[in-house]
C-alpha positions as CSV (number, residue, x, y, z in Angstrom):
1,X,17.2,-13.1,-12.1
2,X,14.6,-10.7,-10.8
3,X,15.3,-7.0,-10.8
4,X,13.6,-5.5,-7.7
5,X,13.0,-1.9,-6.6
6,X,14.6,-0.9,-3.3
7,X,12.2,1.6,-2.0
8,X,13.3,4.5,0.1
9,X,13.2,8.2,-0.8
10,X,10.5,9.1,-3.4
11,X,9.1,5.6,-3.7
12,X,6.4,7.1,-5.9
13,X,9.1,7.3,-8.6
14,X,9.8,3.6,-8.4
15,X,6.1,2.8,-8.5
16,X,5.4,5.0,-11.5
17,X,8.2,3.5,-13.6
18,X,7.1,0.1,-12.5
19,X,3.4,0.6,-13.3
20,X,3.8,2.8,-16.4
21,X,6.9,1.2,-18.0
22,X,7.0,-2.3,-16.6
23,X,10.4,-1.6,-15.1
24,X,11.3,-4.0,-12.2
25,X,9.6,-7.1,-10.7
26,X,9.1,-6.7,-7.0
27,X,9.6,-4.2,-4.1
28,X,11.8,-4.2,-1.1
29,X,11.4,-1.6,1.6
30,X,14.4,0.2,3.1
31,X,12.6,1.3,6.3
32,X,14.8,4.1,7.6
33,X,14.9,5.7,4.2
34,X,11.3,5.1,3.3
35,X,9.4,8.4,2.8
36,X,5.7,8.6,2.7
37,X,3.9,8.0,-0.6
38,X,0.2,8.7,-1.2
39,X,-2.3,6.1,0.1
40,X,-3.3,4.9,-3.3
41,X,0.3,4.0,-4.1
42,X,0.9,2.5,-0.7
43,X,-2.2,0.3,-1.1
44,X,-0.8,-1.0,-4.4
45,X,2.6,-1.9,-3.0
46,X,3.3,-5.3,-1.6
47,X,6.9,-5.7,-0.5
48,X,8.8,-8.9,-1.1
49,X,11.0,-8.0,1.9
50,X,11.0,-5.3,4.6
51,X,14.6,-4.3,5.6
52,X,14.4,-2.9,9.1
53,X,17.8,-1.1,8.6
54,X,19.1,-1.9,12.1
55,X,22.6,-2.5,10.9
56,X,24.5,0.2,12.8
57,X,22.7,0.5,16.1
58,X,25.9,-0.4,18.0
59,X,27.7,2.7,16.5
60,X,27.6,5.9,18.5
61,X,27.7,8.1,15.4
62,X,24.3,7.1,14.2
63,X,22.6,8.6,17.3
64,X,24.2,12.0,17.0
65,X,22.1,14.9,15.6
66,X,23.7,17.3,13.2
67,X,23.4,21.1,13.7
68,X,24.7,24.0,11.7
69,X,23.5,27.7,11.5
70,X,20.8,27.0,14.0
71,X,19.3,24.2,11.9
72,X,19.0,20.8,13.3
73,X,19.1,17.6,11.3
74,X,18.2,14.5,13.3
75,X,19.8,11.2,12.6
76,X,17.6,8.7,11.0
77,X,17.8,6.4,14.0
78,X,16.7,9.2,16.4
79,X,13.9,10.3,14.1
80,X,12.4,7.0,13.3
81,X,13.4,4.6,15.9
82,X,14.2,6.3,19.2
83,X,11.4,8.9,19.1
84,X,8.8,6.2,18.5
85,X,10.2,4.0,21.3
86,X,11.3,1.3,19.0
87,X,14.9,1.4,20.0
88,X,16.2,2.1,23.5
89,X,19.8,2.9,23.7
90,X,21.7,1.3,26.6
91,X,25.3,1.7,27.7
92,X,27.3,0.0,25.0
93,X,24.3,-1.7,23.5
94,X,20.7,-1.2,22.5
95,X,17.3,-2.8,23.0
96,X,14.6,-3.2,20.3
97,X,10.9,-3.2,21.1
98,X,9.7,-5.5,18.3
99,X,6.0,-5.2,19.3
100,X,6.1,-1.5,18.6
101,X,8.1,-2.1,15.4
102,X,5.6,-4.6,14.1
103,X,2.7,-2.2,14.9
104,X,4.6,0.5,12.9
105,X,4.7,-2.0,9.9
106,X,0.9,-2.8,10.1
107,X,0.1,-0.2,7.5
108,X,2.3,-2.0,4.9
109,X,1.7,-5.2,3.0
110,X,4.7,-7.5,2.9
111,X,5.7,-11.1,2.5
112,X,8.9,-11.3,4.7
113,X,10.7,-9.3,7.3
114,X,14.4,-9.7,6.7
115,X,16.2,-11.2,9.8
116,X,18.4,-8.2,10.8
117,X,22.1,-8.2,10.9
118,X,24.1,-5.9,13.2
119,X,27.4,-4.6,12.0
120,X,29.2,-4.4,15.3
121,X,32.6,-2.8,15.1
122,X,34.3,-6.0,16.3
123,X,36.4,-8.8,14.8
124,X,34.3,-11.2,12.7
125,X,34.2,-14.0,15.3
126,X,32.8,-11.8,18.0
127,X,30.5,-10.0,15.6
128,X,28.9,-13.2,14.5
129,X,28.6,-14.5,18.1
130,X,26.7,-11.4,19.1
131,X,24.5,-11.6,16.0
132,X,23.6,-15.2,16.8
133,X,22.2,-13.9,20.2
134,X,20.3,-11.0,18.5
135,X,18.9,-13.3,15.8
136,X,17.6,-15.7,18.5
137,X,15.9,-12.7,20.2
138,X,14.4,-11.6,16.9
139,X,13.0,-15.0,16.1
140,X,11.5,-15.4,19.5
141,X,9.7,-12.0,19.3
142,X,8.7,-11.9,15.6
143,X,6.1,-14.4,14.4
144,X,5.8,-13.1,10.9
145,X,7.5,-14.7,8.0
146,X,11.2,-14.5,8.5
147,X,12.9,-16.9,6.1
148,X,15.6,-14.7,4.8
149,X,18.7,-13.5,6.6
150,X,20.3,-10.1,5.8
151,X,24.1,-10.1,5.9
152,X,26.5,-7.2,5.5
153,X,30.0,-8.2,4.2
154,X,33.2,-6.3,3.5
155,X,36.0,-7.0,1.1
156,X,38.5,-7.2,4.0
157,X,36.5,-10.0,5.5
158,X,36.1,-11.9,2.2
159,X,39.7,-11.7,1.3
160,X,40.7,-13.4,4.6
161,X,40.4,-17.1,3.8
162,X,39.7,-18.1,7.4
163,X,37.0,-15.4,7.6
164,X,35.5,-16.4,4.3
165,X,34.9,-20.0,5.6
166,X,33.6,-18.6,8.9
167,X,31.0,-16.5,7.1
168,X,29.8,-19.5,5.0
169,X,29.6,-21.7,8.1
170,X,27.7,-19.1,10.1
171,X,25.1,-18.3,7.3
172,X,24.5,-21.9,6.4
173,X,23.8,-23.0,10.0
174,X,20.5,-21.2,10.0
175,X,17.2,-22.7,8.9
176,X,16.4,-20.2,6.2
177,X,15.4,-20.0,2.5
178,X,17.9,-17.4,1.5
179,X,20.2,-14.5,2.1
180,X,19.9,-10.8,1.4
181,X,23.6,-9.9,0.8
182,X,24.9,-6.4,1.1
183,X,28.3,-5.3,0.2
184,X,29.6,-2.6,2.5
185,X,31.4,0.3,0.8
186,X,32.9,3.0,3.0
187,X,35.0,4.5,0.2
188,X,32.1,6.2,-1.5
189,X,33.3,4.6,-4.7
190,X,30.5,4.3,-7.2
191,X,32.0,1.4,-9.0
192,X,33.5,-1.5,-7.2
193,X,37.1,-1.9,-8.4
194,X,38.8,-4.3,-5.9
195,X,39.6,-7.3,-8.1
196,X,40.3,-9.7,-5.3
197,X,37.3,-8.5,-3.3
198,X,35.0,-8.9,-6.3
199,X,36.3,-12.4,-7.0
200,X,35.6,-13.4,-3.4
201,X,32.1,-11.8,-3.4
202,X,31.2,-13.7,-6.6
203,X,32.5,-16.9,-5.0
204,X,30.4,-16.2,-1.9
205,X,27.3,-15.8,-4.0
206,X,28.0,-19.0,-6.0
207,X,28.8,-21.0,-2.9
208,X,25.6,-20.0,-1.1
209,X,23.7,-21.0,-4.2
210,X,25.4,-24.4,-4.2
211,X,24.1,-24.7,-0.6
212,X,20.6,-24.4,-2.0
213,X,20.0,-20.9,-0.7
214,X,18.4,-18.1,-2.6
215,X,20.8,-15.1,-2.9
216,X,19.3,-11.6,-3.2
217,X,21.7,-8.7,-3.6
218,X,20.8,-5.4,-2.1
219,X,22.0,-1.8,-2.6
220,X,23.3,-2.4,-6.1
221,X,24.7,0.1,-8.5
222,X,26.1,-0.4,-12.0
223,X,28.3,-3.2,-10.7
224,X,25.2,-5.5,-10.7
225,X,26.0,-6.1,-14.4
226,X,29.2,-7.8,-13.4
227,X,27.8,-9.5,-10.3
228,X,25.1,-11.1,-12.3
229,X,27.7,-13.6,-13.5
230,X,27.3,-15.4,-10.1
231,X,23.6,-16.0,-11.0
232,X,21.9,-14.4,-8.0
233,X,18.2,-14.7,-7.6
234,X,17.7,-10.9,-7.7
235,X,19.4,-7.6,-7.6
236,X,18.0,-4.1,-6.7
237,X,17.4,-0.8,-8.5
238,X,17.5,2.3,-6.3
239,X,16.8,6.0,-6.9
240,X,19.3,8.0,-4.8
241,X,22.9,7.1,-4.1
242,X,22.1,5.9,-0.5
243,X,19.9,3.2,-2.0
244,X,22.6,2.1,-4.5
245,X,25.6,2.2,-2.2
246,X,25.6,0.8,1.3
247,X,27.7,2.9,3.7
248,X,27.4,3.8,7.4
249,X,27.6,7.4,6.4
250,X,24.1,7.2,4.9
251,X,22.7,6.5,8.4
252,X,24.5,9.4,10.1
253,X,23.0,13.0,10.3
254,X,25.4,15.3,8.6
255,X,25.7,18.2,6.2
256,X,25.2,16.9,2.8
257,X,27.1,17.9,-0.3
258,X,25.5,19.2,-3.4
259,X,25.0,16.2,-5.7
260,X,26.9,16.1,-9.0
261,X,24.6,15.8,-12.0
262,X,25.3,12.6,-13.9
263,X,23.8,10.6,-16.8
264,X,24.0,6.8,-17.0
265,X,25.5,5.4,-20.2
266,X,24.6,1.8,-20.8
267,X,27.2,1.7,-23.6
268,X,30.0,2.9,-21.2
269,X,28.5,1.0,-18.2
270,X,29.1,4.1,-16.1
271,X,27.4,7.3,-14.9
272,X,29.0,10.3,-16.5
273,X,29.3,13.8,-15.0
274,X,27.5,16.6,-16.9
275,X,30.8,18.2,-17.9
276,X,31.9,15.1,-19.9
277,X,28.4,14.7,-21.3
278,X,28.6,18.2,-22.7
279,X,32.1,17.5,-24.0
280,X,30.9,14.4,-25.8
281,X,27.9,16.3,-27.2
282,X,30.1,19.2,-28.4
283,X,32.6,16.9,-30.1
284,X,30.1,14.6,-31.8
285,X,27.9,17.4,-33.1
286,X,25.3,14.8,-34.0
287,X,22.3,13.8,-31.8
288,X,22.1,10.3,-33.4
289,X,25.7,9.6,-32.5
290,X,25.1,11.0,-29.0
291,X,22.2,8.7,-28.5
292,X,24.5,5.7,-29.0
293,X,26.0,6.7,-25.6
294,X,22.8,8.0,-24.0
295,X,19.9,6.3,-25.6
296,X,16.9,8.5,-26.3
297,X,13.8,7.7,-24.2
298,X,11.2,9.9,-22.5
299,X,13.3,10.2,-19.3
300,X,16.6,11.4,-20.9
301,X,17.8,14.6,-19.4
302,X,21.3,15.8,-20.4
303,X,21.1,19.0,-18.4
304,X,19.0,19.7,-15.3
305,X,16.4,22.4,-15.4
306,X,16.5,23.3,-11.7
307,X,19.2,23.8,-9.1
308,X,17.6,21.3,-6.7
309,X,17.0,18.8,-9.5
310,X,17.7,15.8,-7.2
311,X,14.3,16.5,-5.5
312,X,12.3,17.9,-8.4
313,X,13.4,16.0,-11.5
314,X,12.5,12.4,-11.2
315,X,13.4,11.7,-14.8
316,X,17.1,11.9,-13.9
317,X,16.7,8.8,-11.7
318,X,14.1,7.1,-13.8
319,X,16.5,7.2,-16.8
320,X,19.1,5.4,-14.8
321,X,16.7,2.7,-13.7
322,X,15.1,2.4,-17.1
323,X,18.4,1.9,-19.0
324,X,20.0,-0.3,-16.3
325,X,17.0,-2.5,-16.3
326,X,17.1,-2.9,-20.1
327,X,20.7,-3.8,-19.9
328,X,20.2,-6.4,-17.2
329,X,17.2,-7.9,-19.0
330,X,19.3,-8.8,-22.0
331,X,21.6,-11.1,-19.9
332,X,21.4,-14.7,-21.1
333,X,19.8,-17.1,-18.6
334,X,22.6,-19.7,-19.0
335,X,25.7,-19.0,-16.8
336,X,28.3,-19.8,-19.5
337,X,26.5,-17.7,-22.1
338,X,26.0,-14.9,-19.6
339,X,29.7,-14.7,-18.8
340,X,30.6,-14.6,-22.5
341,X,28.0,-11.9,-23.1
342,X,29.3,-9.7,-20.2
343,X,32.9,-10.0,-21.5
344,X,31.7,-8.9,-25.0
345,X,29.9,-5.9,-23.5
346,X,33.0,-4.9,-21.4
347,X,35.2,-5.1,-24.5
348,X,32.8,-3.0,-26.4
349,X,32.7,-0.4,-23.6
350,X,36.5,-0.3,-23.6
351,X,36.5,0.3,-27.3
352,X,34.1,3.2,-27.0
353,X,36.1,4.7,-24.1
354,X,39.2,4.5,-26.3
355,X,37.4,6.3,-29.1
356,X,36.3,9.1,-26.7
357,X,39.7,9.6,-25.2
358,X,41.9,9.0,-28.2
359,X,39.8,10.4,-31.1
360,X,37.7,13.0,-29.3
361,X,40.5,13.9,-26.8
362,X,38.1,13.8,-23.8
363,X,40.0,13.5,-20.6
364,X,37.8,11.8,-18.0
365,X,38.6,12.0,-14.3
366,X,39.2,8.6,-12.6
367,X,35.5,8.1,-11.5
368,X,34.2,8.8,-15.0
369,X,37.0,6.9,-16.9
370,X,36.8,3.3,-18.1
371,X,39.6,2.0,-16.0
372,X,37.3,-0.2,-14.0
373,X,36.3,-2.1,-17.1
374,X,39.8,-3.7,-17.3
375,X,39.5,-4.8,-13.7
376,X,36.1,-6.4,-14.3
377,X,37.6,-8.3,-17.2
378,X,40.4,-9.4,-15.0
379,X,37.8,-10.7,-12.5
380,X,36.0,-12.7,-15.2
381,X,39.2,-14.2,-16.5
382,X,40.1,-15.5,-13.0
383,X,36.8,-17.1,-12.0
């Protein structure tokens, strides 16, 4: 299983941890989120896939600019696609100028353009029918390599048995090498906790693999550790949250909230808010014991140095990528052994959470607690 960098904001951070520390295998471009990197780095990057990020062009919200206190924030679609003439909005629909889009991509080196998927706000049958038309148009206009289909799926669709079969039938009808699967999350939950949804997502990955398709998972967060049991061909590492969680909100211009500082703990399989990191540190009073939860490496930051750390302190994000990569690299290549290994790790994480809550009396809020671990175990017991 390859562990690929999903490049968006501050791609230089991904490249430096790749070139200096050997973290990650290949690169995927998230076009709308891609910010400029210096020419030297750009010339060194060859993207496995280019994701055009056209998912929500049928949604009115993505075209609206945000304005407050006289300051205007353009939507990503307006800024990158409409201003350049790549997308022309029409009544109830949109038109894409693929010639202009491909010229825009000329400065990049890449192997494949992902066949775009459009997440129309329709029932599944109508959504797939419209996508069939759009994909036909794309294939007629784009001559570059296009052997992989992107597909956005929701838990609600997966848990409907009829829809599950419809999705499989639709994907497998195309002459493609593989699928770039994205799990849509509109709840802003950092850890996927829907037991039935996770079971069906794993089943989808496995069934597509049985149909001799490569399966690449995009916009992954810590749940990639669990999803690896389905033996996907690759998962992604991202810096910011909008590259680790796929939500329509990330494509909309809006006032952003100040980010909460968190530190990833590979032992707890979770990102922990600074308040709880400080509580653990205070209770343990021992750096060696603390490093069991937050392993010491050159990127470890337990407390940010600046108020806008999310833009100025790349170590915060590099630490997450570094430790998650190490965790995923330890997964056994055999499916049976991998499942056993994941179960052992989950039980160990539960044991450590119990120690922190019962012995050290640390009261985590729901997002920082280990409740999700029991749900992941339940998923593994049922597949």
